[in-house]
C-alpha positions in Angstrom: 86.6 105.7 69.0 88.3 107.8 71.7 88.5 106.7 75.3 86.4 108.5 77.9 87.7 110.6 80.7 85.4 108.7 83.1 87.2 105.4 82.2 90.6 107.0 82.7 89.5 108.3 86.1 88.2 104.8 87.1 91.6 103.2 86.1 93.5 105.9 88.0 91.4 105.3 91.1 92.1 101.5 90.8 95.8 102.3 90.7 95.7 104.8 93.6 97.7 102.6 95.9 100.7 103.1 93.7 102.9 106.2 93.8 103.8 108.2 90.8 101.1 107.0 88.3 100.8 109.6 85.6 99.2 109.8 82.2 99.4 111.7 78.9 96.6 112.3 76.5 97.5 111.3 73.0 95.1 111.4 70.0 92.0 110.7 72.1 93.6 107.9 74.1 95.8 107.9 77.2 99.3 106.6 77.8 99.8 105.3 81.4 103.2 105.8 83.2 104.3 104.1 86.4 107.3 105.8 88.0 108.3 107.4 84.7 108.1 104.2 82.6 105.4 103.5 80.0 103.3 100.6 81.3 100.6 100.7 78.7 97.5 102.8 77.9 93.8 103.2 77.6 92.6 102.6 74.1 88.9 102.5 73.2 88.1 102.3 76.9 90.3 99.2 77.3 93.4 99.0 79.6 96.2 97.5 77.5 99.7 96.9 78.9 103.1 96.1 77.3 103.6 92.3 76.6 106.5 91.8 79.0 107.2 88.3 80.4 106.2 89.3 84.0 102.8 90.6 82.7 102.2 87.5 80.7 102.9 85.2 83.6 100.9 87.4 86.1 97.7 87.3 84.1 95.8 83.9 84.1 94.2 84.4 80.7 96.4 86.4 78.3 94.6 88.1 75.4 96.5 90.1 72.8 94.8 93.1 71.3 95.8 95.9 68.9 95.5 99.3 70.5 95.0 100.9 67.1 95.6 100.1 63.4 99.3 99.4 62.7 100.4 99.2 66.3 102.1 96.3 68.1 99.9 93.9 70.0 99.5 94.6 73.7 97.9 92.6 76.5 94.3 93.3 77.4 93.7 93.6 81.2 90.3 92.1 82.0 90.5 92.4 85.8 90.2 96.2 86.0 87.7 95.9 88.8 90.2 94.1 91.0 92.4 96.9 92.6 94.9 94.4 94.2 95.4 92.6 90.9 96.1 95.8 89.0 98.5 97.1 91.7 100.3 93.8 91.7 100.5 93.7 87.9 102.1 97.1 87.6 104.6 96.3 90.4 105.5 93.0 88.7 106.1 94.7 85.4 108.1 97.7 86.6 111.6 96.2 86.5 111.1 94.7 83.1 109.9 97.9 81.4 112.4 99.9 79.4 113.8 103.1 81.0 112.4 106.3 79.4 114.4 107.7 76.5 116.5 110.8 77.2 115.1 113.9 75.6 117.2 115.5 72.9 118.5 118.9 73.6 117.6 121.6 71.1 
């Protein structure tokens, strides 16, 4: 099942306090970037983030979910209605996220 554009817009609104939040549509789902780094994505209308230590310790109840068949487990963010929580989560995770890979020249 693909994610809805409405759910994407809701999540983007919840993250509106942060600068440089972008997304990329990919096979009916959305990859979410914060300041150029992949934080997670929206899969089947669920916000999932990378399982970095800061995210695990930031969330009171950690639940691992598969974004799609054959993928690595990610963390399900339950508190999407709490704007402050989401903003804090993304800020806490930023330093731990890997830098974007350099694009290969043709």
